C-alpha positions in Angstrom: -0.2 -0.1 0.0 1.3 3.5 -1.0 0.5 6.2 1.6 1.4 10.0 1.3 3.9 11.6 3.5 1.5 13.6 5.4 -0.6 10.2 6.1 2.9 8.5 7.2 3.8 11.1 9.5 0.5 11.0 11.1 0.7 7.5 11.6 4.3 7.7 13.2 3.0 10.0 15.6 -0.1 8.1 16.5 1.9 4.7 16.9 4.7 6.0 18.7 5.5 3.9 22.0 2.3 1.6 21.2 2.8 -2.3 21.2 0.7 -2.8 17.9 -1.3 -4.8 16.9 -3.4 -4.5 19.8 -5.9 -7.5 21.0 -9.4 -6.2 21.8 -12.9 -7.2 22.1 -16.3 -5.1 21.1 -18.7 -5.7 23.8 -22.4 -4.3 24.3 -24.2 -3.8 27.6 -27.9 -3.2 26.2 -26.7 -1.3 23.4 -24.0 0.5 25.5 -20.8 -0.4 23.2 -17.1 -0.8 24.7 -13.6 -1.5 23.6 -12.0 -3.9 26.2 -8.4 -4.4 26.3 -6.4 -6.9 28.5 -3.8 -4.3 29.7 -2.2 -6.4 32.6 1.0 -6.3 30.4 1.1 -2.5 29.4 0.5 -1.8 25.8 -0.2 1.9 26.0 1.6 4.5 27.8 -0.5 6.2 30.4 0.2 9.6 29.0 -1.3 8.3 25.7 -4.3 6.7 26.8 -7.0 9.5 26.6 -5.9 10.4 23.3 -5.6 6.7 22.5 -9.3 6.0 23.7 -10.7 9.3 21.7 -9.2 7.8 18.5 -10.4 4.3 18.5 -13.8 5.4 19.9 -14.7 7.3 16.7 -17.5 5.9 14.8 -16.8 5.3 10.8 -13.2 6.0 11.2 -12.1 3.6 13.9 -13.8 0.9 15.8 -16.2 3.1 17.4 -17.7 2.8 20.8 -19.2 4.4 23.7 -16.1 4.2 25.7 -12.6 2.1 26.4 -11.5 -0.3 29.1 -8.3 -1.1 30.0 -7.8 -4.2 32.2 -4.9 -3.8 35.0 -3.7 -5.6 37.9 -5.1 -4.3 41.4 -3.5 -4.7 44.9 -7.1 -5.0 46.5 -9.1 -6.8 44.1 -9.1 -9.5 41.4 -8.1 -6.5 38.7 -8.8 -2.8 38.1 -9.9 -0.9 35.4 -9.2 2.5 33.6 -12.3 3.6 31.7 -12.0 6.3 29.2 -15.2 8.0 27.6 -15.5 8.4 24.0 -14.4 11.9 24.1 -11.2 10.8 26.0 -12.2 12.1 29.4 -11.8 9.4 32.4 -14.7 8.3 34.4 -15.1 6.6 37.5 -18.2 4.3 36.9 -20.3 2.8 34.1 -22.8 0.2 35.1 -23.1 -1.3 31.6 -19.2 -1.3 31.2 -19.1 -3.0 34.6 -21.2 -5.8 33.4 -19.2 -6.1 30.0 -15.8 -6.1 32.1 -17.0 -8.7 34.5 -18.0 -11.2 31.4 -14.7 -10.2 29.7 -12.7 -11.3 32.7 -14.9 -14.5 33.2 -14.1 -15.5 29.4 -10.3 -14.6 29.5 -9.6 -16.3 32.9 -8.7 -12.9 34.5 -11.1 -13.7 37.5 -13.7 -16.5 38.6 -17.2 -15.5 39.2 -18.0 -14.1 41.8 -15.2 -11.5 41.2 -14.2 -8.0 42.6 -12.5 -5.2 40.7 -11.5 -1.8 41.5 -12.9 1.3 40.0 -12.4 5.1 40.6 -15.6 5.0 42.2 -14.9 1.9 44.4 -15.1 -1.7 44.7 -17.4 -3.6 42.3 -18.6 -7.2 43.1 -20.0 -9.1 39.9 -21.4 -12.6 39.2 -21.6 -13.9 35.6 -24.0 -16.3 34.5 -23.3 -16.9 30.5 -24.3 -13.6 29.2 -26.3 -12.6 32.4 -24.0 -10.2 34.6 -25.3 -9.0 37.9 -23.0 -6.2 39.6 -23.4 -4.5 43.0 -23.2 -0.5 42.5 -21.3 1.7 44.7 -23.4 3.3 47.4 -25.4 6.1 45.7 -25.1 9.6 47.5 -25.7 13.2 47.1 -29.7 12.8 46.4 -31.2 16.2 45.8 -35.0 16.2 44.8 -37.4 18.9 43.3 -34.9 21.2 41.5 -36.7 23.6 39.5 -34.7 24.0 36.1 -35.3 26.7 33.3 -34.0 25.5 30.1 -34.9 26.1 26.4 -37.8 28.1 27.4 -39.1 25.3 29.5 -39.6 24.8 33.2 -38.3 21.1 34.2 -38.0 19.7 37.4 -35.1 17.7 38.1 -33.9 15.3 40.5 -30.0 14.2 41.0 -28.0 11.6 42.5 -24.6 10.1 42.2 -24.4 6.7 41.3 -20.9 6.4 40.5 -21.0 9.7 38.1 -23.6 12.4 38.4 -27.0 12.2 37.0 -30.3 13.9 36.9 -33.6 12.5 36.5 -36.5 14.3 34.9 -40.0 12.5 34.7 -41.7 13.0 31.0 -45.3 12.4 29.7 -44.2 11.3 26.3 -40.7 9.5 26.5 -40.6 9.0 22.6 -41.4 12.8 22.0 -38.2 14.2 24.1 -35.8 16.1 22.7 -32.9 13.8 24.3 -30.0 15.6 22.4 -31.0 19.2 22.5 -32.5 19.4 26.0 -29.6 16.9 27.3 -26.7 19.0 26.1 -28.4 22.0 27.7 -29.0 20.3 31.0 -25.7 18.5 31.0 -23.9 22.1 31.2 -26.4 23.8 33.1 -25.1 26.2 35.8 -27.1 24.2 38.4 -24.7 21.2 37.9 -21.4 22.8 37.5 -18.5 22.5 37.4 -18.5 19.0 36.6 -21.7 18.8 34.8 -24.1 15.9 34.8 -25.6 13.0 32.8 -29.2 13.5 32.0 -32.1 11.0 32.0 -35.7 11.3 30.8 -37.7 8.8 32.6 -41.5 7.9 31.4 -43.8 5.1 30.6 -43.3 3.1 27.3 -45.1 0.2 25.7 -42.9 -2.2 27.8 -43.1 -0.4 31.2 -41.0 2.1 33.0 -38.6 3.4 30.3 -35.5 5.7 30.4 -33.5 7.7 27.5 -30.1 9.0 28.8 -27.8 11.7 27.4 -24.3 10.7 28.6 -21.6 12.8 29.7 -18.3 12.2 27.8 -20.3 10.6 24.9 -22.2 13.8 24.4 -25.0 12.1 22.6 -27.9 9.8 23.6 -26.7 6.2 24.1 -28.9 3.2 23.7 -28.3 2.4 27.6 -26.6 4.0 30.6 -26.4 1.5 33.5 -25.7 4.1 36.2 -28.6 6.0 34.5 -30.9 3.2 34.8 -30.2 2.9 38.3 -30.5 6.6 38.9 -33.9 6.4 37.5 -34.9 3.5 39.4 -33.8 4.9 42.7 -35.7 8.6 42.0 -38.7 6.5 40.8 -38.8 4.6 44.0 -38.3 7.7 46.1 -41.1 9.5 44.6 -43.6 6.5 45.0 -43.6 5.8 41.1 -42.2 2.2 41.5 -41.0 -0.5 44.0 -37.8 -2.6 44.2 -36.9 -4.6 42.1 -37.6 -2.1 39.3 -37.2 -2.8 35.6 -36.2 -0.1 33.3 -36.4 -0.3 29.7 -33.5 1.2 27.8 -33.4 3.2 24.5 -32.3 0.2 22.9 -35.1 -1.9 24.0 -33.5 -4.0 26.6 -34.7 -4.3 30.0 -32.4 -3.8 33.0 -33.4 -4.7 36.5 -32.4 -2.5 39.6 -32.8 -4.2 43.2 -32.1 -2.7 46.5 -33.4 -2.1 49.9 -33.9 0.6 52.3 -31.9 0.8 55.5 -32.1 3.1 58.6 -32.7 6.6 58.2 -33.5 6.0 54.6 -30.0 4.8 53.7 -30.0 2.6 50.5 -28.4 -1.0 50.7 -26.7 -3.1 48.0 -27.8 -1.8 44.9 -27.7 -4.5 42.2 -27.9 -4.1 38.4 -28.5 -7.2 36.3 -28.8 -7.6 32.7 -27.1 -8.8 29.5 -23.4 -8.6 28.5 -22.7 -9.7 24.9 -19.6 -10.5 23.1 -19.8 -8.8 19.6 -16.4 -9.6 18.2 -12.6 -10.0 18.7 -9.8 -8.4 16.8 -6.7 -6.4 16.6 -6.3 -2.8 16.8 -3.8 -1.8 14.0 -2.1 1.5 13.5 -4.6 2.6 10.6 -7.3 2.4 13.4 -5.5 5.7 14.8 -5.3 7.4 11.6 -6.4 11.3 11.9 
C-alpha cells in the first residue's frame, strides 16, 4: 500500500510507543458498546491513554464505541480498570461497562465468578452467568429532589443523585417525543450542575413499562443504554413513589435492565444490584490505521 508522506507522518506520531497490533474485544451491554483490552501487560503509555481512547472510539473512522476499558492488575481486588469515555475523558463508573468487563474477565480467565474489581468509584462485586451479569453498584449518594430548572424556554423539575457518576432524572409524559440530545446537552452544562456537569435521564412510560432515555456526559450524545442512569432512574422513581424495588427499566435500545435494592435505617440505601445482558460482539486487533487522523 502506498501512503502519502502526510499520512505517514500522522501514523508515526499516533503509533509511537504503542505495542501494535493490540488485541481487543468489542462488547455491548444493552446497546452501550465498549472496547475492552487486557492491559495487565502494559501496551499503551499512561500519558497516551486518553488520546488513544478518543481515536479508537470514533465511529466510522475506527472501531467506534461509547468508551474504552483497560484491564490492569490491582493490589486490593481481582483486577482494576481504567475507563475512558469516547471523548477521552476518564470516568469513575459505568454500570453497563462493569457488566461487560466482568464477562470479559470471566471469559479470559482473569477472574472467576464471583469477582471483585477496582474502579475510581470504589470496589465492584460481580457475578457472571453466561450472558447475564449482576453487579453490586457503589453506594449512591448526593440525592437532591425537586430542583426547578429553566432551559430552552421550558420549566423542568429535576432530581439528582450520584450513582458512581452524577445524574439527573426528569420525569416526562411522552418519552418518545423528548429531544434527548437538544435538552440533554443544555442540561448537562447547566450552571446548577457545574462545574463537573451531569448525565441526563428522561424517565416515563413506554409500551414495555417504565422507560429511560439518557444523554451521556463524555459521549455527548444519547446512548442506547446507560447502567448508572438506569440505576439513577430506578432510585428516584422509587423515592417518588412511582415504582417499587426491584425495578425493571427499559432502555432506548429496547433492552430491560433490573435494579434491586433495600432501604436501610434513616433512608439509607443498601446493596444496589444491576442485572442485565453483556454480549461479546467480536474479537479483533487494533492496527496502526485505527489511529489515523
